[in-house]
Each structure stands twice: as structure tokens, then as C-alpha cells.
C-alpha positions as a Markdown table, in Angstrom:
| # | Residue | x | y | z |
|---|---|---|---|---|
| 1 | Met | 104.5 | 128.1 | 104.3 |
| 2 | Ile | 106.7 | 125.7 | 102.4 |
| 3 | Glu | 107.1 | 122.9 | 104.9 |
| 4 | Pro | 103.7 | 121.2 | 104.1 |
| 5 | Val | 104.9 | 120.8 | 100.5 |
| 6 | Phe | 107.9 | 118.8 | 101.6 |
| 7 | Gly | 105.9 | 116.8 | 104.0 |
| 8 | Asn | 103.4 | 115.9 | 101.3 |
| 9 | Leu | 106.1 | 115.0 | 98.8 |
| 10 | Glu | 107.9 | 112.8 | 101.4 |
| 11 | Ser | 105.0 | 111.0 | 103.1 |
| 12 | Asn | 102.3 | 110.9 | 100.4 |
| 13 | Lys | 104.3 | 110.7 | 97.2 |
| 14 | Gly | 107.2 | 108.7 | 98.6 |
| 15 | Leu | 110.0 | 111.1 | 97.8 |
| 16 | Lys | 112.5 | 110.1 | 100.4 |
| 17 | Arg | 115.5 | 110.2 | 98.0 |
| 18 | Phe | 116.0 | 110.7 | 94.3 |
| 19 | Thr | 116.1 | 107.6 | 92.2 |
| 20 | Leu | 118.2 | 109.1 | 89.4 |
| 21 | Arg | 121.8 | 110.3 | 89.2 |
| 22 | Gly | 123.2 | 113.5 | 87.8 |
| 23 | Lys | 122.1 | 117.1 | 88.4 |
| 24 | Glu | 120.0 | 117.4 | 85.2 |
| 25 | Lys | 118.1 | 114.1 | 85.9 |
| 26 | Val | 117.5 | 115.0 | 89.6 |
| 27 | Asn | 116.3 | 118.4 | 88.6 |
| 28 | Ala | 113.9 | 116.9 | 86.1 |
| 29 | Gln | 112.6 | 114.4 | 88.7 |
| 30 | Trp | 112.2 | 117.2 | 91.2 |
| 31 | Leu | 110.2 | 119.4 | 88.7 |
| 32 | Met | 107.9 | 116.4 | 87.9 |
| 33 | Tyr | 107.1 | 115.9 | 91.6 |
| 34 | Cys | 106.4 | 119.7 | 91.9 |
| 35 | Met | 104.2 | 119.6 | 88.9 |
| 36 | Val | 102.2 | 116.7 | 90.3 |
| 37 | His | 101.8 | 118.5 | 93.6 |
| 38 | Asn | 100.6 | 121.7 | 91.9 |
| 39 | Ile | 98.2 | 119.8 | 89.6 |
| 40 | Glu | 96.7 | 118.0 | 92.6 |
| 41 | Lys | 96.3 | 121.3 | 94.4 |
| 42 | Ile | 94.5 | 122.8 | 91.4 |
| 43 | Ala | 92.2 | 119.8 | 91.1 |
| 44 | Thr | 91.3 | 119.8 | 94.8 |
| 45 | Gln | 90.9 | 123.6 | 95.3 |
| 46 | Gly | 89.4 | 124.2 | 91.8 |
| 47 | Glu | 90.9 | 127.6 | 91.3 |
| 48 | Ile | 94.0 | 129.0 | 89.6 |
| 49 | Arg | 95.5 | 132.2 | 91.0 |
| 50 | Asp | 97.7 | 134.6 | 89.2 |
């Protein structure tokens, strides 16, 4: 399910809109939010899956 990811980013991380302009900058900001989400997931679950 992908919906909890968007809910987490919106409510817990404050991503209601992008703060940068331009496709490349928005893409970089999106990838950073995704990276933070994944790192927190690994930290709380303690396991990396292949």
C-alpha cells in the first residue's frame, strides 16, 4: 500500500507543497523526503530486505 507513505510525508514531515521551483529541484526535494522516509523505516524496523 502506498497511501500510508503519502500520509506520513504530509502529516508527519510537513510536505504539503514543494518549497522549490523547477522540475529538477522539485525532483531532488521529493527524493530527499523519500530517502528520509526509508531511513526512518529501516531504523524502526531494523531490517533491510532485498
